[in-house]
C-alpha positions in Angstrom: 33.9 24.8 26.8 33.0 27.0 23.8 29.1 27.4 24.0 27.2 27.4 21.0 25.7 29.8 19.0 22.0 29.8 19.4 21.5 29.3 14.7 23.6 26.7 15.8 21.6 24.3 18.2 18.7 24.9 16.3 19.8 23.9 13.2 20.9 20.2 15.1 17.3 20.5 16.6 15.3 21.0 13.5 13.3 18.2 12.4 12.9 17.5 8.6 9.2 16.6 7.1 10.2 13.9 4.9 10.9 12.2 8.4 7.7 13.7 11.0 5.5 12.2 8.2 7.1 8.2 8.5 5.7 8.7 11.7 2.1 9.7 11.2 -0.6 7.4 12.2 -2.4 5.4 8.7 -5.2 2.6 8.7 -4.3 -0.6 8.5 -6.0 -3.8 8.3 -4.0 -6.2 9.7 -3.9 -10.4 8.4 -2.4 -12.5 10.8 0.1 -15.6 9.4 -1.2 -18.4 8.1 -1.5 -21.0 10.1 -1.4 -24.0 8.2 2.6 -22.4 6.4 3.3 -19.8 8.7 3.2 -16.6 6.1 3.1 -13.4 5.9 2.1 -13.4 2.8 -1.5 -13.2 4.0 -4.8 -11.9 2.8 -8.5 -10.8 2.7 -11.5 -11.0 0.1 -13.3 -7.9 0.1 -17.1 -6.7 -1.9 -16.3 -6.6 -4.9 -17.3 -2.8 -6.7 -19.1 -1.7 -9.6 -15.0 -0.4 -10.5 -13.4 -3.5 -10.3 -9.9 -3.3 -9.9 -10.3 -0.7 -8.0 -9.6 -2.2 -4.4 -7.2 -4.5 -5.7 -4.4 -1.5 -6.5 -6.1 0.5 -3.4 -5.0 -2.0 -1.0 -1.8 -3.2 -2.7 -0.3 1.3 -2.2 -1.9 0.8 1.1 -0.4 -2.7 2.0 -2.3 -5.1 2.0 -3.2 -8.1 0.3 -7.1 -8.1 -1.4 -9.2 -9.8 -3.5 -12.2 -9.3 -4.9 -15.1 -11.5 -5.5 -18.7 -11.4 -5.6 -20.0 -12.5 -1.7 -17.9 -12.7 0.5 -18.0 -16.1 2.8 -16.9 -17.2 6.1 -13.4 -17.9 4.9 -12.2 -13.9 4.7 -8.7 -14.6 4.8 -6.5 -16.4 2.7 -2.8 -17.8 2.5 -0.9 -16.4 -1.2 1.8 -19.2 -0.4 -0.2 -22.8 0.7 -3.3 -21.4 -0.7 -5.4 -22.2 2.5 -8.7 -20.2 3.5 -9.7 -19.3 6.8 -12.3 -17.7 9.1 -10.7 -14.5 10.6 -11.9 -10.4 12.1 -9.6 -8.8 10.1 -9.5 -5.6 12.2 -8.2 -2.3 11.5 -4.5 -1.0 13.6 -3.5 2.3 13.7 0.5 2.3 12.6 3.0 4.6 12.3 3.7 4.4 8.0 7.1 3.7 9.1 5.9 0.4 10.3 3.7 0.2 7.0 6.5 0.5 4.3 8.4 -2.0 6.9 5.9 -4.5 6.8 5.2 -4.3 2.4 9.5 -4.5 2.3 8.3 -8.4 4.1 5.5 -9.3 1.7 7.5 -8.2 -1.8 4.5 -5.9 -2.2 7.8 -2.9 -3.4 8.1 -4.4 -6.1 4.1 -5.7 -6.8 3.1 -2.0 -6.6 6.6 -1.4 -9.2 5.9 -3.7 -12.0 2.0 -2.4 -11.3 3.4 1.5 -11.9 5.4 0.0 -14.7 2.0 -1.2 -16.1 0.5 1.6 -15.6 2.7 4.1 -16.8 2.9 1.6 -20.6 -0.5 1.7 -20.8 -1.1 5.5 -20.0 1.6 5.4 -23.0 0.0 4.1 -25.7 -3.4 5.6 -24.8 -2.0 8.9 -25.4 0.2 8.0 -29.1 -4.4 6.4 -29.8 -5.7 10.5 -28.1 -3.2 12.9 -28.2 -5.7 15.4 -27.9 -6.8 14.0 -24.4 -3.5 13.6 -23.4 -2.6 16.6 -23.7 -6.2 17.5 -22.0 -4.8 15.6 -19.4 -1.5 16.5 -18.6 -2.5 20.5 -18.0 -5.1 19.9 -15.3 -2.6 17.5 -13.8 
């Protein structure tokens, strides 16, 4: 049996950064499936901040369905399928990014996220037409 040289062995053992990143831990606020219909499309209410819509968008990016409200009541969890609301203690859990992406795929959040990005791109293109100087300034700063 021929022995491989050290370079070939090291190439086989190389781990790509993209692979490592998938398994890095991240915080996820888990809401269990709906107790009525069993749907996994569940989310939680969060108190509204000054920048309306920001919390919902950031939650969506992190795989969470978040609705902003002025006051969080006892029924702080909800189901998007049947509309049922219930009281649930929402605790953060630590999961891998790969697991979070799998959950997002199950809930159909990746399609929503793509639609949100398309909408943002359209709005930005319209903004650039209306304010050409600011669009150039922002693109140079990024």
